C-alpha positions in Angstrom: 9.3 -27.9 42.4 8.4 -30.4 39.7 6.8 -33.7 40.7 7.2 -36.9 38.8 4.5 -39.4 37.8 2.7 -41.5 40.4 3.8 -44.7 38.7 6.4 -46.0 36.3 6.4 -49.0 34.1 9.7 -50.7 33.4 9.5 -51.8 29.9 11.9 -54.1 28.0 11.7 -55.6 24.4 13.6 -58.5 22.7 13.9 -58.8 19.0 14.4 -61.9 16.7 17.7 -60.7 15.6 20.5 -58.6 17.5 19.8 -57.3 21.0 21.9 -55.3 23.4 23.8 -52.3 21.9 22.7 -53.3 18.3 19.0 -53.6 19.2 16.9 -52.5 16.2 19.9 -52.0 13.8 19.0 -55.1 11.7 15.2 -54.3 11.4 14.4 -57.5 13.2 10.8 -57.9 14.6 10.1 -57.9 18.3 9.3 -61.3 19.7 9.0 -60.6 23.5 7.9 -57.7 25.7 8.4 -57.8 29.4 7.1 -55.1 31.9 6.7 -54.4 35.6 4.7 -51.7 37.3 6.5 -49.6 39.9 4.4 -47.5 42.4 6.5 -44.4 42.9 4.4 -42.9 45.8 4.1 -46.2 47.8 7.6 -47.5 46.8 6.2 -50.8 45.7 6.9 -53.1 42.8 4.3 -55.1 41.0 4.7 -58.6 39.3 6.8 -59.1 36.2 4.8 -59.9 33.1 5.8 -60.9 29.7 4.1 -61.4 26.3 5.3 -63.2 23.2 4.8 -61.6 19.7 4.3 -63.7 16.6 6.8 -62.4 13.9 5.8 -62.1 10.3 9.1 -63.2 8.9 9.9 -66.1 11.2 13.6 -65.5 10.9 14.7 -65.8 14.5 18.4 -65.3 15.1 20.0 -68.5 16.5 21.8 -66.6 19.2 18.6 -64.8 20.2 16.8 -68.2 20.3 19.4 -69.6 22.7 19.3 -66.4 24.9 15.4 -66.1 25.3 14.7 -70.0 25.0 11.9 -69.7 22.5 10.8 -72.3 20.1 8.9 -72.0 16.9 5.9 -73.6 18.6 5.9 -70.8 21.3 5.9 -68.1 18.6 3.3 -69.8 16.5 0.8 -69.5 19.3 1.6 -65.9 20.1 -0.5 -62.9 19.3 0.2 -60.1 16.7 2.1 -57.1 17.7 -1.1 -54.9 17.8 -2.9 -57.4 20.0 0.1 -57.6 22.4 0.4 -53.8 22.8 -3.3 -53.6 23.6 -2.9 -56.4 26.0 0.0 -54.6 27.8 -1.9 -51.4 28.1 -5.0 -53.1 29.4 -2.9 -55.2 32.0 -1.1 -52.0 33.3 -4.4 -50.1 33.6 -6.2 -52.9 35.4 -3.2 -53.5 37.8 -3.1 -49.8 38.8 -6.9 -49.5 38.9 -6.6 -46.4 36.7 -9.2 -44.9 34.6 -8.8 -45.0 30.8 -7.3 -41.4 30.8 -5.1 -41.7 33.9 -1.5 -41.3 33.0 1.5 -43.6 33.5 5.0 -43.3 32.0 7.2 -46.1 30.7 10.8 -46.4 31.8 13.2 -48.2 29.5 16.9 -49.2 29.3 18.1 -46.6 26.9 16.5 -45.2 23.8 16.5 -48.3 21.5 13.5 -50.1 22.9 11.1 -47.3 22.0 12.7 -45.3 19.3 14.4 -48.1 17.2 12.2 -51.1 17.8 8.6 -50.3 18.8 7.9 -47.2 16.5 9.6 -48.3 13.4 7.9 -51.7 13.5 4.6 -50.2 14.2 4.9 -47.9 11.1 5.8 -50.9 8.9 2.8 -52.8 10.1 0.4 -49.7 10.0 -0.3 -49.8 13.7 -1.4 -46.6 15.4 0.4 -46.6 18.8 -1.4 -45.5 22.0 -0.4 -42.2 23.6 1.4 -44.0 26.4 4.0 -45.3 24.0 5.0 -41.7 22.9 6.7 -40.7 26.2 9.3 -42.6 28.4 12.1 -42.2 30.7 15.6 -43.3 29.8 16.7 -45.1 32.9 20.4 -44.7 31.9 20.1 -40.9 31.8 18.1 -40.7 35.0 20.8 -42.9 36.7 23.5 -40.5 35.3 21.7 -37.6 36.8 21.7 -39.0 40.2 25.2 -40.5 39.9 27.3 -38.1 38.0 30.6 -39.9 39.0 29.3 -43.2 37.4 30.8 -44.4 34.0 30.1 -42.5 30.9 26.6 -42.8 29.5 27.7 -44.8 26.5 29.2 -47.5 28.8 26.2 -47.7 31.1 23.8 -50.7 30.9 21.6 -52.6 33.4 24.4 -54.7 35.0 26.6 -51.7 35.3 23.8 -49.7 37.1 23.0 -52.6 39.4 26.7 -53.0 40.3 27.1 -49.4 41.0 24.0 -49.4 43.3 25.2 -52.6 44.9 22.2 -54.6 43.7 22.7 -58.4 43.1 22.7 -59.2 39.4 20.9 -62.2 38.2 20.0 -62.4 34.4 19.0 -66.1 34.0 15.7 -65.4 32.2 16.5 -63.0 29.4 14.1 -60.0 29.3 12.2 -60.9 32.5 15.3 -60.7 34.6 16.2 -57.3 33.0 12.8 -55.9 33.9 13.2 -57.1 37.6 16.5 -55.5 37.9 15.2 -52.2 36.4 12.5 -52.1 39.1 15.1 -52.5 41.8 17.3 -49.7 40.2 14.3 -47.4 40.2 13.5 -48.1 43.8 17.2 -47.5 44.7 17.2 -44.1 42.9 13.9 -43.1 44.7 15.4 -43.9 48.1 18.1 -42.3 50.2 20.7 -40.9 49.5 19.6 -40.2 46.0 16.0 -39.1 46.4 15.7 -38.8 42.6 12.6 -37.3 41.0 11.6 -38.5 37.5 10.7 -35.4 35.6 10.7 -34.3 31.9 10.3 -37.6 30.2 11.5 -38.2 26.6 8.9 -37.5 23.8 8.4 -39.1 20.5 6.8 -36.8 17.9 3.4 -38.0 16.8 3.8 -36.3 13.4 6.4 -34.3 11.3 5.8 -30.5 11.3 6.6 -28.7 8.1 8.1 -25.3 8.2 10.6 -22.9 6.6 14.3 -22.4 7.1 16.1 -19.1 6.6 19.4 -19.1 4.7 20.9 -17.0 7.5 20.1 -19.6 10.2 22.9 -21.6 11.8 22.4 -25.4 11.4 24.6 -27.8 13.5 26.3 -30.2 11.2 26.0 -32.9 13.9 22.3 -33.0 13.4 22.0 -33.6 9.7 22.0 -36.8 7.6 21.6 -37.5 3.9 19.2 -40.3 2.9 19.9 -41.7 -0.5 18.0 -44.3 -2.7 14.5 -42.9 -2.0 11.6 -43.7 -4.3 11.2 -40.7 -6.6 7.6 -40.1 -5.4 8.5 -40.0 -1.7 7.3 -37.1 0.3 8.5 -35.5 3.5 5.9 -37.5 5.4 7.2 -40.8 3.8 10.8 -39.8 5.0 9.5 -39.0 8.4 7.9 -42.4 8.6 11.1 -44.0 7.7 12.8 -42.3 10.7 9.8 -42.8 12.9 10.6 -42.7 16.6 13.4 -40.1 16.0 12.5 -36.4 16.3 13.1 -34.4 13.1 13.3 -30.6 13.5 10.5 -28.5 12.3 10.8 -28.3 8.5 13.8 -30.6 8.7 13.2 -32.7 5.6 14.7 -31.2 2.4 14.1 -33.2 -0.9 17.0 -32.8 -3.3 16.3 -32.0 -6.9 18.5 -32.7 -10.1 19.5 -30.0 -12.7 16.1 -30.6 -14.5 14.2 -29.8 -11.3 13.1 -33.4 -10.6 13.8 -35.3 -7.4 16.9 -37.3 -7.5 16.2 -39.9 -4.8 18.1 -38.0 -2.1 17.0 -35.9 0.9 18.7 -34.1 3.7 17.2 -34.6 7.2 17.8 -32.4 10.2 17.1 -33.8 13.7 16.8 -32.0 17.0 20.1 -33.1 18.4 23.1 -35.3 17.8 21.8 -38.3 19.8 18.8 -38.6 17.3 21.3 -38.1 14.4 23.4 -41.0 15.6 20.4 -43.2 15.9 19.4 -42.3 12.4 22.8 -43.4 11.1 22.2 -46.8 12.5 19.2 -47.1 10.1 21.7 -47.4 7.1 20.3 -49.7 4.6 16.9 -50.1 6.3 14.0 -50.6 3.9 11.3 -48.2 2.6 9.0 -50.6 1.0 11.1 -52.9 -1.2 14.0 -50.4 -1.4 16.9 -50.1 1.0 17.9 -46.5 2.0 21.5 -45.4 2.5 22.0 -42.9 5.4 25.2 -40.9 5.7 26.4 -37.9 7.5 25.9 -34.5 6.1 26.6 -30.9 7.0 24.5 -27.9 7.9 25.8 -26.0 4.9 24.4 -28.7 2.6 21.0 -28.5 4.4 20.9 -24.6 4.1 21.8 -24.8 0.4 18.8 -27.0 -0.3 16.2 -25.8 2.3 17.4 -22.2 3.0 15.4 -19.4 1.4 15.3 -15.7 1.3 12.3 -14.9 -1.0 9.6 -12.9 0.7 7.1 -14.3 -1.7 7.9 -17.9 -0.7 8.0 -16.9 3.1 4.5 -15.5 2.8 3.3 -18.5 1.0 4.7 -20.8 3.6 3.7 -18.7 6.5 0.6 -20.8 7.1 1.8 -23.7 9.2 0.6 -27.3 9.1 -0.6 -27.1 5.6 -0.1 -29.9 3.1 1.7 -28.8 -0.1 1.1 -30.3 -3.5 3.3 -29.6 -6.5 1.7 -29.3 -10.0 3.9 -29.9 -13.0 3.1 -29.6 -16.7 0.8 -26.6 -16.5 -0.1 -24.8 -19.7 1.9 -21.5 -19.8 -1.4 -19.6 -20.1 -2.8 -21.2 -16.9 -4.1 -18.7 -14.3 -4.9 -19.0 -10.6 -8.7 -19.4 -11.6 -7.8 -22.3 -13.7 -6.0 -24.1 -10.9 -8.9 -23.5 -8.4 -11.4 -24.8 -11.0 -9.1 -27.9 -11.7 -9.3 -29.0 -8.0 -13.0 -27.9 -7.6 -15.0 -28.0 -4.4 -14.1 -31.6 -3.4 -10.6 -30.5 -2.4 -10.7 -26.7 -1.8 -7.4 -24.8 -1.9 -6.4 -23.3 1.5 -6.8 -19.6 1.3 -8.1 -19.8 -2.2 -6.1 -17.5 -4.4 -3.4 -16.9 -1.8 -2.9 -20.8 -1.6 -1.5 -20.9 -5.2 2.1 -20.0 -6.0 3.3 -20.1 -9.6 6.9 -20.7 -10.4 8.4 -18.3 -12.9 11.6 -17.5 -14.7 13.4 -14.3 -13.6 11.9 -12.5 -16.6 8.4 -13.4 -15.5 7.8 -16.3 -17.9 5.8 -19.3 -16.4 7.8 -22.6 -16.0 4.7 -24.9 -16.0 5.1 -25.5 -12.2 3.0 -24.3 -9.3 2.6 -25.2 -5.6 -0.8 -25.5 -4.0 -1.7 -25.5 -0.2 -4.4 -27.6 1.3 -5.6 -27.3 4.9 -5.8 -31.0 5.8 -4.6 -34.4 4.7 -8.1 -35.5 3.5 -8.2 -32.5 1.0 -4.7 -33.4 -0.2 -5.5 -37.0 -0.7 -8.5 -36.0 -2.9 -6.4 -33.6 -4.8 -3.7 -36.2 -5.6 -6.5 -38.4 -7.1 -6.5 -35.8 -10.0 -3.0 -36.9 -11.0 -2.7 -36.8 -14.8 -6.1 -35.3 -15.3 -6.4 -32.7 -18.1 -6.2 -29.0 -17.7 -6.8 -27.5 -21.1 -5.0 -29.8 -23.5 -2.3 -30.9 -21.1 -2.3 -33.5 -18.3 -1.1 -32.4 -15.0 1.3 -34.3 -12.7 0.7 -33.9 -9.0 3.1 -34.7 -6.2 3.3 -34.2 -2.4 5.9 -31.5 -1.8 7.7 -29.9 1.0 8.6 -26.4 2.2 12.1 -27.1 1.4 11.3 -28.1 -2.1 9.3 -24.9 -2.7 12.4 -23.0 -1.5 14.7 -25.0 -3.7 12.7 -24.7 -6.9 12.1 -21.0 -6.5 15.8 -20.3 -5.6 17.1 -22.2 -8.5 14.7 -20.8 -11.1 15.4 -17.2 -9.8 19.1 -17.7 -9.9 19.9 -19.8 -13.1 17.6 -21.9 -15.3 17.2 -25.5 -14.3 17.8 -26.6 -17.9 20.6 -24.8 -19.9 19.6 -23.2 -23.2 22.2 -25.3 -25.0 23.0 -28.7 -23.6 26.7 -29.1 -22.9 28.0 -32.0 -25.0 30.9 -34.1 -24.1 34.2 -32.7 -25.3 35.7 -34.6 -28.1 38.6 -36.0 -26.0 39.7 -38.4 -28.7 43.3 -38.3 -29.9 44.0 -36.4 -33.1 44.6 -39.7 -35.1 41.0 -40.8 -34.4 39.4 -37.6 -35.7 39.8 -38.7 -39.3 36.7 -39.8 -41.0 36.0 -43.5 -40.9 32.7 -45.4 -41.1 34.3 -48.7 -40.3 32.6 -50.0 -37.1 35.8 -51.3 -35.5 35.2 -49.5 -32.2 33.0 -50.1 -29.2 31.5 -47.6 -26.6 31.3 -48.5 -23.0 28.5 -46.6 -21.3 27.7 -46.4 -17.5 31.2 -47.1 -16.2 31.7 -46.5 -12.5 33.3 -43.1 -12.0 36.1 -44.8 -10.1 36.8 -47.3 -13.0 40.5 -47.6 -14.0 42.2 -48.9 -17.1 42.8 -52.2 -15.3 39.1 -52.5 -14.6 38.3 -51.9 -18.3 40.9 -54.5 -19.5 39.6 -57.0 -17.0 36.0 -56.3 -18.1 36.9 -56.9 -21.8 38.5 -60.2 -20.9 39.7 -62.1 -24.0 39.0 -59.1 -26.2 41.9 -57.2 -24.6 44.2 -58.8 -27.1 42.3 -57.1 -29.9 42.7 -53.6 -28.6 44.9 -51.4 -30.9 47.9 -49.6 -29.4 46.7 -46.6 -27.4 43.1 -47.8 -28.3 41.4 -47.2 -24.9 40.1 -43.6 -24.7 38.7 -42.4 -21.4 36.2 -39.6 -21.9 36.3 -36.8 -19.4 33.6 -34.2 -18.8 34.2 -30.4 -19.1 35.4 -30.4 -15.4 38.1 -33.0 -16.2 36.3 -35.7 -14.3 35.3 -39.2 -15.6 32.1 -39.1 -17.5 31.3 -42.8 -17.3 32.1 -43.3 -21.0 35.0 -44.9 -22.8 35.7 -45.7 -26.4 37.8 -48.7 -27.3 39.3 -49.1 -30.8 39.7 -52.7 -31.9 41.6 -54.4 -34.7 38.5 -55.4 -36.7 34.8 -54.8 -37.0 34.2 -58.5 -36.4 36.0 -58.4 -33.0 34.0 -55.1 -32.2 30.7 -56.9 -33.0 31.6 -59.9 -30.8 32.7 -57.6 -28.0 29.3 -55.7 -28.1 27.5 -59.0 -28.0 29.4 -60.9 -25.3 30.2 -58.0 -23.0 26.9 -56.0 -23.1 25.5 -55.5 -19.7 28.3 -57.4 -17.9 28.9 -56.0 -14.4 31.9 -53.9 -13.3 31.9 -53.0 -9.6 28.3 -53.8 -9.0 27.2 -51.8 -12.1 26.2 -53.2 -15.4 28.0 -51.6 -18.4 26.4 -51.2 -21.8 28.5 -52.0 -24.8 27.7 -50.7 -28.4 29.5 -51.2 -31.7 30.3 -47.9 -33.4 32.6 -46.2 -35.9 34.9 -43.1 -35.6 32.2 -41.0 -37.2 29.6 -42.2 -34.7 32.1 -41.6 -31.9 32.5 -38.0 -33.0 28.7 -37.4 -33.1 28.3 -38.9 -29.7 31.1 -36.6 -28.3 29.1 -33.6 -29.8 26.0 -34.5 -27.8 24.4 -37.3 -29.9 23.3 -40.7 -28.4 24.3 -44.2 -29.4 22.4 -47.3 -28.2 21.2 -50.6 -29.6 18.4 -48.7 -31.5 20.9 -46.8 -33.5 22.4 -43.3 -33.5 20.6 -40.1 -32.7 22.0 -36.7 -33.6 23.1 -34.0 -31.2 20.4 -31.6 -29.9 19.7 -28.8 -32.3 17.6 -25.7 -31.4 17.7 -23.9 -34.8 15.6 -24.6 -37.9 17.6 -26.6 -40.4 17.5 -28.2 -43.8 18.7 -31.9 -44.2 20.4 -32.9 -40.9 23.9 -34.4 -41.3 23.9 -37.8 -42.9 24.8 -39.6 -39.6 22.8 -42.6 -40.9 23.7 -42.2 -44.6 26.8 -42.9 -46.7 30.2 -42.1 -45.1 31.0 -38.5 -44.8 34.2 -37.2 -46.4 35.1 -35.3 -43.2 34.7 -36.2 -39.6 33.4 -32.8 -38.5 31.5 -31.6 -41.5 28.7 -33.7 -43.1 28.2 -33.9 -46.8 25.3 -31.5 -47.1 27.4 -28.7 -45.5 29.1 -28.4 -48.9 26.1 -27.0 -50.5 26.4 -23.8 -48.5 28.8 -20.9 -49.0 31.9 -20.7 -46.8 30.5 -17.8 -44.7 27.8 -20.2 -43.4 30.3 -22.7 -42.2 31.7 -22.7 -38.6 34.8 -20.7 -38.0 38.2 -22.2 -37.2 38.4 -24.1 -33.9 41.1 -23.9 -31.3 43.9 -26.5 -30.9 43.1 -30.1 -30.1 43.4 -31.1 -26.4 46.8 -32.3 -25.5 47.2 -35.7 -23.8 48.1 -35.9 -20.1 51.4 -37.4 -19.2 51.5 -41.2 -19.5 50.9 -43.2 -16.4 51.8 -46.7 -15.4 48.2 -47.7 -15.7 48.5 -49.4 -19.0 50.1 -49.0 -22.5 46.6 -49.4 -23.9 45.1 -46.2 -22.8 45.1 -42.4 -23.4 43.5 -39.8 -21.2 42.7 -36.4 -22.8 42.0 -33.4 -20.6 39.8 -30.6 -22.0 41.4 -27.1 -22.5 39.8 -24.5 -20.3 39.4 -21.8 -22.9 39.2 -23.5 -26.3 35.8 -24.6 -27.6 36.6 -28.1 -28.8 33.3 -29.2 -30.1 31.5 -28.1 -33.3 28.3 -26.0 -33.2 26.1 -28.5 -34.7 23.7 -25.9 -36.3 26.1 -23.1 -37.4 26.2 -24.0 -41.0 22.3 -24.2 -41.5 20.6 -21.0 -42.8 17.4 -19.7 -41.3 14.6 -20.2 -43.6 12.5 -17.3 -44.9 9.4 -19.5 -44.9 8.3 -22.5 -42.7 10.5 -25.5 -43.5 7.4 -27.6 -44.3 6.5 -25.4 -47.2 6.6 -27.3 -50.6 9.6 -26.4 -52.6 11.7 -25.1 -49.8 15.1 -25.8 -51.4 17.9 -23.2 -51.3 19.2 -22.6 -54.8 18.0 -25.9 -56.3 19.8 -25.3 -59.5 23.1 -25.2 -57.7 22.5 -27.8 -55.0 20.9 -30.6 -57.0 21.8 -31.1 -60.6 18.6 -32.6 -61.9 16.8 -31.9 -65.2 13.2 -30.6 -65.2 10.7 -33.4 -64.5 13.4 -35.6 -63.0 12.6 -34.8 -59.4 10.4 -37.1 -57.3 8.7 -36.0 -54.1 8.0 -38.6 -51.3 5.5 -37.3 -48.8 4.3 -39.2 -45.7 7.7 -40.5 -44.8 8.0 -42.0 -41.3 9.4 -39.3 -39.0 12.4 -41.5 -38.0 13.3 -42.3 -41.6 16.8 -41.5 -42.8 18.9 -41.6 -45.9 19.5 -45.4 -45.6 15.8 -46.1 -45.5 15.2 -44.1 -48.7 18.2 -45.7 -50.5 16.8 -49.1 -49.7 13.4 -48.0 -51.0 14.8 -46.8 -54.4 17.5 -49.5 -54.6 18.3 -50.3 -58.2 17.7 -46.8 -59.7 21.2 -45.5 -59.1 20.2 -42.5 -57.0 23.4 -40.8 -55.5 22.9 -40.4 -51.7 24.4 -36.9 -51.7 21.6 -35.7 -54.1 18.7 -36.7 -51.8 17.1 -34.1 -49.6 15.1 -34.6 -46.4 12.9 -31.7 -45.4 13.0 -31.2 -41.6 11.0 -29.2 -39.1 12.4 -28.0 -35.8 12.9 -31.5 -34.3 16.0 -33.7 -35.0 13.8 -36.1 -37.0 12.6 -35.9 -40.5 9.4 -33.9 -41.1 8.0 -36.6 -43.3 8.9 -35.3 -46.7 11.7 -36.1 -49.1 12.9 -35.0 -52.6 14.8 -37.3 -54.9 16.4 -36.4 -58.3 16.6 -39.3 -60.7 19.2 -39.3 -63.7 16.8 -39.4 -66.6 19.1 -41.5 -68.7 19.7 -44.2 -66.0 16.2 -44.6 -64.4 12.7 -45.0 -65.7 10.4 -42.6 -63.8 7.2 -44.6 -64.6 8.8 -47.6 -63.2 9.7 -46.0 -59.9 6.2 -44.5 -59.6 4.8 -48.0 -59.5 6.3 -48.2 -56.0 3.8 -45.7 -54.7 1.7 -47.2 -52.0 4.3 -49.6 -50.9 5.6 -49.7 -47.4 8.6 -47.9 -45.9 8.9 -48.8 -42.1 5.2 -49.8 -41.9 4.2 -46.5 -43.7 2.5 -46.0 -47.0 4.6 -43.7 -49.2 3.3 -41.7 -52.2 5.5 -40.6 -55.1 4.9 -37.5 -57.2 6.9 -35.9 -60.0 7.8 -32.2 -59.4 
């Protein structure tokens, strides 16, 4: 038969904020600890002691101040938390005449005093708690074991237990009176007719244990929470510290990644039982550093989707328990295991040497530039992380703490589908047919960063006085390919002047706790944005392009004659142009939201956006080669000797920059040619034909050496 401890210590804490059922829910600091030693063998009670704690914030709740009767002067003379805990331990040991290693067990009124007050506050103040504070008896549970016919556990407190056991209740001195009553309740449970034995105390995990999770495992949804708003560099140990005092299951922290394989500030956490999960939910909006963390319920399926794995290679890599995992990002594709071992060196040896390195690869075996490395202890991992952004070959390497769940997640996602699609999916052009016509008049504004729940009424309220300037059916909500709000909206106004004022006065105003960016634009720019380009206060950037091309569309040049086909598409034969497109999306049925707005839903089968690179031919030589011009006699009508080359252009220069540079020489914009490499920007070279009868070439060459966007530009006749 199990025997209980020889002595118990009734322990009670009081915070500067809420107490009772909400103890610890507001992150308030402890300001008073009370305790009493109970000799279990001799059935004796010691004296009741109390100690005040000096808070760092000095924000004592008024109700708490009235209950405990403390003044600012009392707390100003108190000791710090670390000093008080040492004083408590020393007083208990001296009273019991125990040796330094002799055990005693705390007994508290419920879970909150230890799990929600003492341990979280000790973590925030970087205090290492003594072993005696990692185990305790929950007096409420012990009472319920001896008195099964008593009220439900959620309704039990110290007065309820005292009343059931017929003990006189007197709570005149808050904290001290509670401890005195707890001692009497313990004595009553030890005596006849209960003869209760205190065995199997509650344990608080001293550290988080990493581990693996099989996808076929059954995970109880009542034990999982989602933490949101985490700093991007947070590790599983940081999350375990945030939930300190609560027992997380082995390998129960799964960091979530976004589609690009980077952490998105969310994590799924699995606890050992539903009681600890409920205590975790009460830490909603508690702080990790300067950030508050949101905590919500989650399901076991969500946890398995992130943390579950089936790869034998990963299972073998993670089979070594209690190892610290470090993720390497940005490795050269030619890097080998020996390069990684040499990178870390002898100061931070890799656990298992070659077996402690796991490269992440695509299904076809190509390296992704990521790797995971094992270290046997925390000291080696700390030394390894000091090499963050050091060079390996010609690339700097990013290092992060990682978890077993992150290893599983990265490997699973790379082996199933690529994290980054080969062709980014642009927004569908969900603009009504009347707006698809070409127009360079900047009488529109783009709203970016709208809340997904934003309605037409919210947008009209956001625009305020400018609502009167909206054209009929001039609010266009942009949906994504799944038919859900994308966070974008285009507003067509009556004039460019009103659009300019709207962008100036409404930019970064808040809508539902989010600030919304407002940019002035034209219909042409709207179409380019809907094809995947970007529009902000620095200008317009083209949609992403993966193929080599000559002269990107003149999105920053003169107005295009067609909305979907830029000017320079006309220099190619029809077989190079994009094929016919499907029908335009049809508007949804009108709603009572507003007469200002139109919603357009994407068709499920028709491809409604133009392939940005279809009409560009593949070059037979590198695009940077001098003279790379397809059919110059047909594309540019210029006489021999009337062509001017401009090398060393800024990479972000466009047609407008060159037109401003040669202003006054009557150069038609459609005749200019920018040579481009594989990036969306200019390759730094341009060719300009000059009409010989209208411009003096010697005069234009005098502009050589002048500045174009802080760059010296040379001019040569070709």
